[in-house]
NUFI-305296 format. One record per residue (C-alpha): residue number from 1; residue in one letter; x, y, z. Coordinates in steps of 0.05 Angstrom, whole numbers, plus 5000, padded with zeros to 4 digits. Each point is the difference from the previous one (the first is absolute). Layout:
> num residu xx yy zz
> NUM A X Y Z
...
REM end
This chain:
> num residu xx yy zz
> 1 M 7070 9110 8681
> 2 A 4943 4956 4977
> 3 K 4990 4936 5039
> 4 K 5012 4937 4960
> 5 N 4943 4951 4991
> 6 S 5007 4942 5048
> 7 Y 5005 4930 4972
> 8 T 4984 4947 5052
> 9 A 4962 4935 5005
> 10 K 4936 5041 5001
> 11 Q 5010 5016 4926
> 12 I 5005 4927 4980
> 13 Q 4933 4978 4971
> 14 V 4978 4928 4999
> 15 L 4946 4989 4948
> 16 K 4956 4941 5018
> 17 G 4960 4955 4956
> 18 L 4989 5031 4931
> 19 E 5014 5072 5020
> 20 A 5066 4999 4962
> 21 V 4963 4982 4936
> 22 R 4951 5057 5007
> 23 R 5055 5048 5019
> 24 R 5044 4983 4940
> 25 P 4957 4963 4949
> 26 A 5045 5012 4940
> 27 M 5056 4964 5036
> 28 Y 4959 4936 5000
> 29 I 4961 5004 4934
> 30 G 5044 5044 4957
> 31 S 4954 5060 4993
> 32 T 4933 5029 5020
> 33 G 4981 5009 4927
> 34 P 4967 4950 4953
> 35 R 5058 4952 5006
> 36 G 4993 4994 5075
> 37 L 4925 4996 4997
> 38 H 5002 4940 4954
> 39 H 5056 4970 5040
> 40 I 4956 4991 5061
> 41 I 4948 4966 4957
> 42 N 5052 4953 4971
> 43 E 5023 4981 5070
> 44 V 4931 4971 5014
> 45 I 4997 4965 4933
> 46 D 5069 4971 5010
> 47 N 4977 4966 5064
> 48 S 4946 4964 4960
> 49 I 5051 4980 4947
> 50 D 5044 4972 5054
> 51 E 4942 4955 5020
> 52 F 4997 4976 4928
> 53 F 5075 4984 5001
> 54 A 4988 4962 5064
> 55 G 4949 4957 4963
> 56 E 4942 5025 5043
> 57 C 4964 5049 4954
> 58 D 4976 4999 4928
> 59 K 4953 5060 4997
> 60 I 5011 5074 5014
> 61 D 4950 5057 4992
> 62 V 5019 5073 4999
> 63 I 4944 5052 5002
> 64 L 5001 5076 4996
> 65 H 4939 5027 5037
> 66 P 4971 5071 4999
> 67 G 5030 5046 5052
> 68 H 5072 4979 4986
> 69 V 4990 4932 5034
> 70 V 5043 4941 4978
> 71 E 4983 4927 5014
> 72 V 5044 4938 4992
> 73 V 4971 4930 5012
> 74 D 5034 4933 4995
> 75 N 4982 4928 5016
> 76 G 5065 4985 5036
> 77 R 5009 4974 5070
> 78 G 4979 5064 5034
> 79 I 5045 5040 5047
> 80 P 5005 4963 5067
> 81 V 4956 5027 5056
> 82 D 5025 4960 5059
> 83 M 5038 5033 5057
> 84 H 5073 5017 4985
> 85 P 5042 4967 5055
> 86 R 5047 5058 5010
> 87 E 4957 5061 4982
> 88 K 4939 4974 5038
> 89 R 4956 5027 4945
> 90 P 4964 4965 4942
> 91 A 5049 4986 4944
> 92 L 4954 5038 4952
> 93 E 5009 5064 5040
> 94 V 5075 4989 5005
> 95 V 5006 4992 4924
> 96 M 4959 5062 4987
> 97 T 5034 5046 5049
> 98 T 5073 4979 5003
> 99 L 5053 5010 4947
> 100 H 5036 4937 4978
> 101 A 4951 4955 5035
> 102 G 4972 4940 4963
> 103 G 5009 4927 4983
> 104 K 5051 5011 4945
> 105 F 5064 4998 5041
> 106 D 5004 4928 5022
> 107 G 5004 4969 4930
> 108 V 4945 4950 5019
> 109 S 4933 5036 4993
> 110 Y 5022 5031 4934
> 111 K 5054 4970 4956
> 112 V 5007 5065 4962
> 113 S 4971 5069 5012
> 114 G 4999 5066 4963
> 115 G 4981 5036 5064
> 116 L 5056 4974 5044
> 117 H 5046 5060 4992
> 118 G 4946 5051 4985
> 119 V 4962 5043 5048
> 120 G 4940 4954 5000
> 121 V 4926 5008 5012
> 122 S 5014 5035 5066
> 123 C 5026 5059 4960
> 124 T 4936 5001 4959
> 125 N 4962 5001 5066
> 126 A 5042 5057 5027
> 127 L 4989 5043 4938
> 128 S 4925 4988 4994
> 129 E 4945 5043 5029
> 130 W 4968 4935 5020
> 131 L 5010 4926 4985
> 132 E 4955 4940 5013
> 133 V 5023 4928 4998
> 134 E 4956 4939 4999
> 135 V 5029 4931 5008
> 136 K 4966 4933 4987
> 137 R 5034 4939 5029
> 138 D 4986 4940 5044
> 139 G 4926 5006 4984
> 140 H 4991 5070 5028
> 141 C 5004 5073 4977
> 142 Y 5042 5052 5038
> 143 F 5000 5076 4992
> 144 Q 5041 5060 5022
> 145 R 4999 5074 4980
> 146 Y 5058 5049 5004
> 147 E 5004 5075 4992
> 148 R 5067 5029 4978
> 149 G 5033 4936 5022
> 150 K 4969 4993 5069
> 151 P 4949 4947 5019
> 152 V 4931 5029 5014
> 153 K 4978 4938 5038
> 154 A 5027 4930 5014
> 155 V 4996 4944 4949
> 156 K 4927 4977 4999
> 157 K 4975 4930 4985
> 158 M 4940 5013 4954
> 159 G 4972 4930 4994
> 160 K 5006 4938 4957
> 161 A 5024 5004 4929
> 162 K 5015 4953 4942
> 163 G 5066 4998 4964
> 164 Q 5063 5039 5017
> 165 G 5035 5063 4979
> 166 T 5014 5073 5015
> 167 R 4961 5063 4980
> 168 I 5032 5068 5010
> 169 R 4965 5066 4987
> 170 F 5034 5067 5010
> 171 K 4999 5073 4981
> 172 P 5067 5033 4988
> 173 D 5010 5060 5046
> 174 A 4992 5068 4965
> 175 E 5042 5030 5056
> 176 V 5059 4959 4975
> 177 F 4992 4995 4924
> 178 E 4999 5058 4951
> 179 D 4942 4967 4964
> 180 I 4963 4936 5021
> 181 T 4970 4987 4931
> 182 V 5020 4930 4979
> 183 D 5019 4991 4926
> 184 F 4965 4939 4971
> 185 D 5053 4988 4946
> 186 T 5058 5002 5049
> 187 I 4969 4945 5043
> 188 A 4976 4962 4939
> 189 E 5070 4996 4972
> 190 R 5027 4973 5065
> 191 L 4945 4948 5005
> 192 Q 5011 4977 4928
> 193 E 5074 4994 5015
> 194 L 4984 4958 5062
> 195 S 4955 4955 4960
> 196 F 5060 4980 4957
> 197 L 5045 4991 5060
> 198 S 4949 4959 5039
> 199 A 4977 4955 4944
> 200 G 4930 4973 5011
> 201 C 4977 5050 5053
> 202 R 4935 5034 4981
> 203 I 5003 5075 5015
> 204 T 4938 5042 4992
> 205 F 5004 5076 4999
> 206 E 4937 5041 5004
> 207 D 4988 5075 5001
> 208 K 4934 5019 5032
> 209 R 5012 5075 5001
> 210 P 4943 5039 4966
> 211 G 5013 5013 4927
> 212 Q 5062 4955 5000
> 213 E 4968 4931 5006
> 214 R 5040 4944 4968
> 215 Q 5026 4931 5016
> 216 E 5061 4961 4978
> 217 V 5018 4928 5013
> 218 Y 5072 4977 4996
> 219 Q 5019 4926 4998
> 220 N 5061 4977 4961
> 221 K 5017 4926 5005
> 222 G 5058 5010 4952
> 223 G 5041 5037 5052
> 224 I 5060 5041 4978
> 225 V 5000 4967 4931
> 226 A 4932 5032 4989
> 227 Y 5029 5064 5030
> 228 V 5056 5004 4949
> 229 S 4950 4987 4944
> 230 H 4957 5056 5028
> 231 L 5058 5049 5002
> 232 N 5017 4983 4928
> 233 A 4928 5001 4975
> 234 D 5011 5063 4959
> 235 R 5067 4980 4972
> 236 T 5024 4951 4947
> 237 T 5033 4942 5036
> 238 L 5057 4956 4975
> 239 H 4980 4935 5036
> 240 K 4956 4969 5053
> 241 P 5017 5017 5072
> 242 I 5059 4964 5031
> 243 Y 4984 4977 5070
> 244 F 5038 4965 5055
> 245 Q 4993 4992 5075
> 246 D 5041 4973 5056
> 247 E 4991 4987 5075
> 248 R 5058 4987 5046
> 249 D 5025 5023 5068
> 250 N 4932 5031 5017
> 251 V 5004 5045 4938
> 252 E 4948 4995 4944
> 253 L 5020 5031 4934
> 254 E 4960 5011 4936
> 255 I 5024 5034 4937
> 256 A 4963 5013 4935
> 257 I 5033 5031 4940
> 258 Q 4975 5021 4931
> 259 Y 5035 5043 4948
> 260 N 4963 5049 4955
> 261 D 5024 5039 4939
> 262 G 5006 5065 5040
> 263 I 5064 5033 5024
> 264 H 4984 5009 5074
> 265 E 5003 4949 5056
> 266 N 4944 4991 5051
> 267 I 5022 4960 5060
> 268 I 4956 4998 5061
> 269 S 5022 4967 5065
> 270 Y 4962 4979 5062
> 271 V 5016 4973 5068
> 272 N 4941 4965 5035
> 273 A 4953 5036 4951
> 274 I 5029 5068 5018
> 275 H 5024 5039 4939
> 276 T 5073 5017 5013
> 277 I 5002 5063 4959
> 278 E 5074 5011 5012
> 279 G 5017 4928 4987
> 280 G 5054 4970 5044
> 281 T 5041 4937 5004
> 282 H 4950 4956 4964
> 283 L 5000 5047 4940
> 284 S 5076 5005 4999
> 285 G 5006 4924 5000
> 286 F 4950 4994 4943
> 287 K 5034 5053 4956
> 288 T 5069 4969 5008
> 289 A 4973 4931 4984
> 290 V 4965 5023 4936
> 291 T 5061 5036 4975
> 292 R 5046 4941 5010
> 293 A 4951 4948 4973
> 294 I 4987 5036 4935
> 295 N 5073 5018 4989
> 296 N 5020 4927 5012
> 297 Y 4947 4974 4952
> 298 A 5019 5050 4946
> 299 L 5072 4976 5004
> 300 S 4984 4926 5003
> 301 A 4950 5005 4942
> 302 E 5054 5037 4960
> 303 M 4955 5060 4992
> 304 R 5054 5042 5033
> 305 K 5075 4996 4988
> 306 E 5050 4997 5057
> 307 K 5034 5064 4977
> 308 E 4934 5038 5004
> 309 R 4982 5034 5065
> 310 N 4946 4970 5045
> 311 F 4930 5028 5000
> 312 T 4988 5049 5056
> 313 G 4942 4991 5048
> 314 D 4956 5052 4967
> 315 E 5012 4968 4932
> 316 V 4977 4931 5021
> 317 R 4939 5030 5035
> 318 E 4977 5043 4942
> 319 G 4926 4984 4989
> 320 M 4997 4955 5061
> 321 T 4938 4997 5043
> 322 A 5011 4960 5064
> 323 V 4968 4987 5067
> 324 I 5041 4975 5059
> 325 S 4962 4976 5061
> 326 V 5038 4979 5063
> 327 K 4968 4973 5063
> 328 L 5043 4993 5061
> 329 L 4991 4996 5075
> 330 Q 5042 5058 5024
> 331 P 5008 5054 4947
> 332 Q 5044 5058 5018
> 333 F 4974 5063 4967
> 334 E 5037 5066 4994
> 335 G 4951 5055 5021
> 336 Q 4935 4996 5039
> 337 T 4956 4996 4939
> 338 K 5036 4938 4972
> 339 T 5026 5023 4933
> 340 K 5067 4964 4996
> 341 L 5021 4930 5023
> 342 G 5065 4996 5038
> 343 N 5009 4925 5015
> 344 S 5071 4987 4973
> 345 E 4989 4924 4995
> 346 I 4942 5009 4951
> 347 E 5045 5029 4946
> 348 G 5039 4936 4992
> 349 H 4937 4958 5006
> 350 V 4964 5036 4945
> 351 Y 5062 5002 4956
> 352 S 5009 4925 5006
> 353 V 4928 4983 4984
> 354 A 4993 5050 4944
> 355 Y 5066 4983 4966
> 356 E 4989 4925 5002
> 357 N 4929 5001 4976
> 358 L 5009 5054 4946
> 359 S 5063 4965 4973
> 360 E 4961 4935 4996
> 361 F 4942 5034 4965
> 362 L 5045 5033 4948
> 363 Q 5033 4933 4984
> 364 E 4933 4964 4993
> 365 H 4966 5056 4959
> 366 P 5051 5023 4948
> 367 T 4949 5038 4958
> 368 V 4979 5044 5058
> 369 A 5072 5006 5024
> 370 K 5024 5025 4932
> 371 R 4945 5053 4999
> 372 I 5022 5025 5068
> 373 V 5074 5001 4979
> 374 R 4984 5037 4935
> 375 K 4962 5052 5039
> 376 A 5060 5009 5046
> 377 E 5045 5007 4939
> 378 G 4956 5056 4973
> 379 A 5003 5035 5067
> 380 A 5076 4992 5001
> 381 R 5008 5031 4931
> 382 A 4955 5058 5020
> 383 N 5038 5009 5065
> 384 D 5066 5003 4964
> 385 A 4973 5054 4955
> 386 A 4969 5035 5060
> 387 R 5067 4998 5037
> 388 R 5032 5037 4943
> 389 A 4944 5051 4998
> 390 A 5002 5007 5076
> 391 Q 5073 5019 5000
> 392 A 4982 5065 4965
> 393 V 4941 5012 5048
> 394 R 5042 4985 5061
> 395 K 5053 5051 4980
> 396 T 4948 5055 5004
> 397 V 4953 4975 5056
> 398 F 5047 5018 5056
> 399 S 5029 5062 4969
> 400 S 4965 5067 5003
> 401 A 5039 5021 4938
> 402 G 4964 4948 4960
> 403 L 4928 5021 5016
> 404 P 4951 4999 4942
> 405 G 5004 5063 4958
> 406 K 4925 5011 5002
> 407 L 4997 4996 5076
> 408 A 4986 5067 5033
> 409 D 5032 4985 5066
> 410 C 4986 5036 5065
> 411 A 5049 5044 5038
> 412 S 4999 4960 5065
> 413 R 5046 4941 5008
> 414 N 4964 4973 5061
> 415 P 4960 4940 4976
> 416 A 4953 5004 5060
> 417 E 4970 5065 4975
> 418 C 5003 4987 4925
> 419 E 4947 4973 4953
> 420 L 5002 4978 4928
> 421 F 4940 5008 4953
> 422 L 4997 4949 4943
> 423 V 4959 5040 4950
> 424 E 4964 4974 4939
> 425 G 5024 5037 4938
> 426 D 5050 5055 4985
> 427 S 4947 5055 4996
> 428 A 4972 4982 5068
> 429 G 5071 4995 5026
> 430 G 5012 5072 4977
> 431 N 4938 5024 5039
> 432 A 5022 4961 5061
> 433 K 5069 5032 4998
> 434 Q 4966 5068 5004
> 435 A 4952 4978 5054
> 436 R 5050 4967 5046
> 437 D 5038 5025 5060
> 438 S 5070 4990 4973
> 439 R 5029 4997 5071
> 440 Y 4976 4929 5011
> 441 Q 4958 4978 4940
> 442 A 5032 4966 4940
> 443 I 4966 4986 4933
> 444 L 5014 4942 4953
> 445 P 4957 5002 4936
> 446 L 4987 4931 4969
> 447 R 4988 5001 4926
> 448 G 4944 4958 4972
> 449 V 4978 4931 5024
> 450 I 5057 4967 5039
> 451 L 5019 4928 4988
> 452 N 4955 4946 5028
> 453 V 5051 4964 5044
> 454 E 4953 4940 5009
> 455 K 5012 4979 4928
> 456 H 5075 5010 4996
> 457 R 5064 4973 5032
> 458 L 5049 5044 5036
> 459 D 5045 5014 4940
> 460 K 4943 5033 4962
> 461 I 4978 5037 5062
> 462 L 5068 5030 5014
> 463 D 5005 5021 4928
> 464 N 4937 5044 5006
> 465 N 5018 5074 5007
> 466 E 4942 5018 5046
> 467 I 5013 4943 5048
> 468 R 5075 5014 5000
> 469 A 4984 5073 5017
> 470 M 4957 4979 5060
> 471 I 5053 4951 5026
> 472 T 5054 5052 4993
> 473 A 4960 5056 5032
> 474 L 4980 4959 5060
> 475 G 5071 4975 5013
> 476 T 4984 4934 5033
> 477 G 5012 4951 4944
> 478 I 4946 4948 4990
> 479 A 4977 4937 5036
> 480 N 4974 4945 4955
> 481 H 4944 4985 5048
> 482 S 4953 4945 4979
> 483 N 4942 4979 5045
> 484 G 5043 4953 5041
> 485 N 5018 5008 5072
> 486 G 5051 5050 5022
> 487 G 5031 5020 4934
> 488 P 5058 4975 4958
> 489 D 5059 4957 5023
> 490 D 5047 4992 4941
> 491 E 4965 5046 4950
> 492 L 5035 5031 4941
> 493 E 5057 5043 5027
> 494 A 4970 5063 4972
> 495 T 4933 4990 5034
> 496 S 5027 4978 5067
> 497 K 5033 5067 5010
> 498 F 4936 5032 5026
> 499 D 5019 5046 5058
> 500 L 4945 5037 5036
> 501 T 5050 5045 5035
> 502 K 5017 5031 4931
> 503 L 4928 5023 4988
> 504 R 5003 5073 4980
> 505 Y 4927 5017 5015
> 506 D 4956 4982 5059
> 507 R 4936 5005 4959
> 508 I 4993 4975 4928
> 509 I 4935 5027 4971
> 510 I 4969 4973 4936
> 511 M 4962 5058 4967
> 512 A 4959 4982 4938
> 513 D 4937 5026 4967
> 514 A 4934 4988 5035
> 515 D 4973 4959 4942
> 516 V 5004 4929 4971
> 517 D 5066 5014 4965
> 518 G 5029 5026 5065
> 519 S 4975 4938 5036
> 520 H 5037 4957 4950
> 521 I 5065 5039 5011
> 522 R 4992 4992 5075
> 523 T 4989 4925 4993
> 524 L 5063 4992 4958
> 525 I 5042 5039 5051
> 526 L 4969 4962 5058
> 527 T 5017 4934 4966
> 528 F 5072 5022 4994
> 529 F 5004 5019 5073
> 530 F 4966 4935 5022
> 531 R 5047 4956 4959
> 532 Y 5065 5038 5007
> 533 M 4996 5050 5057
> 534 Q 4953 4966 5049
> 535 P 5040 5020 5062
> 536 L 4980 5073 4986
> 537 I 4927 4979 5006
> 538 H 5012 4961 5064
> 539 E 5036 5059 5031
> 540 G 4944 5049 4982
> 541 H 5036 5043 4950
> 542 L 4953 4994 4940
> 543 Y 4939 5045 4990
> 544 I 4949 5018 4946
> 545 A 4981 5072 4989
> 546 Q 4926 5018 4992
> 547 P 4994 5056 4948
> 548 P 4929 5027 4992
> 549 L 4959 4985 4939
> 550 Y 4958 5064 5005
> 551 R 5009 5074 5016
> 552 I 4937 5035 5021
> 553 K 4992 5076 5000
> 554 C 4945 5029 5043
> 555 G 5004 5076 5001
> 556 R 5068 5018 5027
> 557 D 5009 4931 5032
> 558 T 5037 4942 4968
> 559 Y 4988 4927 5018
> 560 Y 5029 4935 4976
> 561 A 4969 4930 4995
> 562 L 5039 4935 4996
> 563 D 4946 4963 4961
> 564 D 4927 5000 4979
> 565 D 4974 4981 5069
> 566 E 5038 5057 5034
> 567 L 4975 5048 4946
> 568 A 4928 4979 5013
> 569 Q 5009 5009 5075
> 570 L 5030 5069 4990
> 571 Q 4945 5023 4954
> 572 E 4948 4976 5049
> 573 R 5035 5039 5055
> 574 L 5003 5064 4958
> 575 G 4926 4993 4986
> 576 R 4972 5048 4947
> 577 R 5062 5043 4995
> 578 K 5025 5009 4929
> 579 T 5062 4957 4987
> 580 T 5047 4990 4942
> 581 V 5030 4931 4995
> 582 F 5065 4986 4963
> 583 R 5024 4929 4989
> 584 F 5075 4990 4997
> 585 K 5021 4955 4943
> 586 G 5065 4987 5036
> 587 L 5056 5029 5042
> 588 A 5026 5037 4940
> 589 E 4936 5043 4998
> 590 M 5008 5021 5073
> 591 D 5038 5064 5010
> 592 A 5055 5002 5053
> 593 N 4954 5033 5052
> 594 D 4947 4946 4991
> 595 L 5051 4945 5005
> 596 A 5036 5030 5060
> 597 S 4937 5015 5041
> 598 T 4965 4934 4988
> 599 T 5052 4946 4990
> 600 M 5069 5022 5023
> 601 T 4994 5046 5060
> 602 P 5001 4955 5063
> 603 E 4947 5043 5035
> 604 N 4948 4989 4946
> 605 R 5017 4938 4961
> 606 I 4973 4929 5009
> 607 L 5050 4943 4996
> 608 R 4982 4926 5001
> 609 Q 5055 4957 5030
> 610 V 5013 4935 4964
> 611 T 5001 4941 5048
> 612 L 5007 4925 4991
> 613 E 4957 4959 5047
> 614 E 4992 4938 4956
> 615 A 5059 4986 4955
> 616 K 4970 4935 4973
> 617 E 4937 5035 4976
> 618 A 5040 5058 4971
> 619 D 5043 4950 4963
> 620 R 4938 4965 4972
> 621 I 4965 5064 4977
> 622 I 5063 5030 4969
> 623 A 5012 4935 4962
> 624 I 4928 5002 4974
> 625 L 4997 5074 4981
> 626 M 5071 5009 4974
> 627 G 5019 4930 4976
> 628 D 4997 4970 4930
> 629 R 4936 4960 5005
> 630 V 4938 5035 4975
> 631 E 4946 4953 5025
> 632 P 5012 5009 5076
> 633 R 5003 5075 4990
> 634 R 4934 5000 4962
> 635 N 4968 4958 5054
> 636 F 5027 5045 5055
> 637 I 4972 5062 4966
> 638 A 4932 4967 4989
> 639 N 4996 4978 5073
> 640 H 5019 5068 5028
> 641 A 4967 5046 4949
> 642 R 4946 5022 5048
> 643 Q 5050 5020 5053
> 644 T 5031 5056 4961
> 645 Q 4979 5058 4955
> 646 N 5062 5000 4955
> 647 I 5028 4935 4972
> 648 D 5070 5001 4970
> 649 L 5000 4958 4937
> 650 W 5071 5018 4978
> 651 A 5029 4933 5015
REM end
C-alpha cells in the first residue's frame, strides 16, 4: 500500500517581503497580460496623483524610454527617507518593499487616496526586473535601487538638491509578464482621464522609444464638466453640462451630467480617481436619485399623468452622459483591483445630494427639463413597443423547439464543446454547412447587412429577423448594456432577462468575407454584441474567424494567405518556383474543403478573440463610426486613413 504524503508544519510556507507577489502576480494585479502590465504603471502614477489631492503637487511627468523602461516624476513632497521607528529601516525602503505600507492609512498625511486599498508601488517593485527611486526633500537627494523587489544597497544620500519630489524608473520583469511592451494609447487615455479628475494638474506624457517619439500634455482646469463635454464631443447635445458638488462628513462628491440625442447611456464613476468599472454604492445612489427626480418633475410639470406608469431607470438615462467622482477617506472596494465600491453609507449620501440638486436644477431650468422628459417619453414608448416584441422573442429563446429555421444546429447538447458560426450570406452559409463538423459546429447564415443597432431603439432591433435569429440561437436573452458601470438595474423586462447559464455555445464565431464588405458586416455584428450582449465579450465567448484572401498553388502544394502582406511573404519564401494565385471574392467562392481546412478546423484555423479592455473608448468609437453624425465619422477616417489599407465608407 502506497504511503500517504505527510502534511506537517514543514509543509507550511511563509513567504516574506514581496515573495507572495512574485509567486502569484495575477492575484495582486489581475493578470500577467497587458492589463496587469499597465496596472503596475498606474500604481506609480496614482501615488503622484495622491500628492496632487494632498495639495502638494501640480506637475507629473511620465516617460517611456527605450528598453521597456518607464519613468514617473512628480514635484510632490517626496517619499520620506528618515528611519522608520518600528522597522528600523529608512521609510523609503519600507514603502518600496512592504505591501500595504505607506502614509495613507492615518487619514492625516493624505485626506484621500486612490492607492490606499490597492497593491501599491511595492507591487510594481516586486514585478520589475529593476527599479530605481530618487527622492528630493529637505534640500538633499536620496537614491536606492532594487532588483526584483529586493534592495541592492542601502538608501544613499547623493548630495544637495533644489526642490522636492519623487522620480521612479523601472523595467517590468519579462519573467513575469507575457509581453513588457507598453501601449502608449492605454497610458495616454488614463492620463487624460486623470487630468479631468485632478483639475489643474499638468501631466506630460512622452514616448522616447525609437520610431515612436511623441509627446502629449494634459491639463484640464474645467474638471469633470470638461470631461463630460469631451465624452460628448462627437454627439449632438441637448443642453450645457449640469454640475453640482458637495462636501460633508469627509466625503467630496462631484457630478456632471449632459444629455445627447443618442439612445445609449454613458455613466462613468470614480472613487479617489480610480475608475470603478463595476460601479458600486455611489452609482446605485445616483441612478435611483435621477429616476425619482425626473419622474417627480414630469408629474409636477403636468407632462405625465398620474394614471401613466413611471419612467424606468433606463428610460430616464437614455442619452445621458455622466461622470460621478467621489473622494472619501476609507473606501471599501470589492476585489483587489478596486472595481466596485462597497461602502453602504455612500449610497444614501450620493442619492441625497443628487436628488436635491437635480430636482432644484429641473425646477429652475424648465426648458432643459422638458427636453429631458420628452426624451424619456420617447424611450418609454419605444420600450412599450419593445416589450410587446420581446414577448414573442422570449417564447422562443429558452425553447429548443423554437430555434431559427435556418440554423443548422450541431448534434452535441453540451455547450462547453459547441460553437456557433455567424456566417455572412446564405451562399456562404451553405458552404459552411458542408465544411463543418456537425458534431459540435452549428451554422447560422445572416442574410444581407444586419441592422445598425446604434441608430435604432430596442423595438426596431427586436423586430429585425437576423438579430432575432441570433438572440434565439444563443439562448441567453439580451442585456441592454450601455457603457455604464456594472450593467442594468431596472432595464426593460425583456432585456434584463439575460442569463449566461442558458448560453448554448461556448464559442460564437463571426465569419465574414476577408474584404471591406465583410469588415462592415463584422462591425455591425460587433456593435450589436457590445450594446446588447456585452457579457459574452467579458466572459471570452466571442471570436472572429480569419478566412484567407488568397489560395496559392505551387506544384502539388497548396498554400493560403490571409492578406497581401502574408502573400508577399509566402512568395518570397517560395522564391522562383512557379505559383498560381487565386483571390477569393468571398466565402461563397471557397469550396467546402478550402473553408474547412483554413477557417473551421480547430487544428488549422486562426481565431481572434474579441476582448474589451477600454469600454469608454469602445463606446466613443462605436458612436462615431456607427452613429448618425457624419462630420465626426469623416474626421475619424481622415485622421486614421494612414493606419489602414481598407477604409469602410458604407456608413
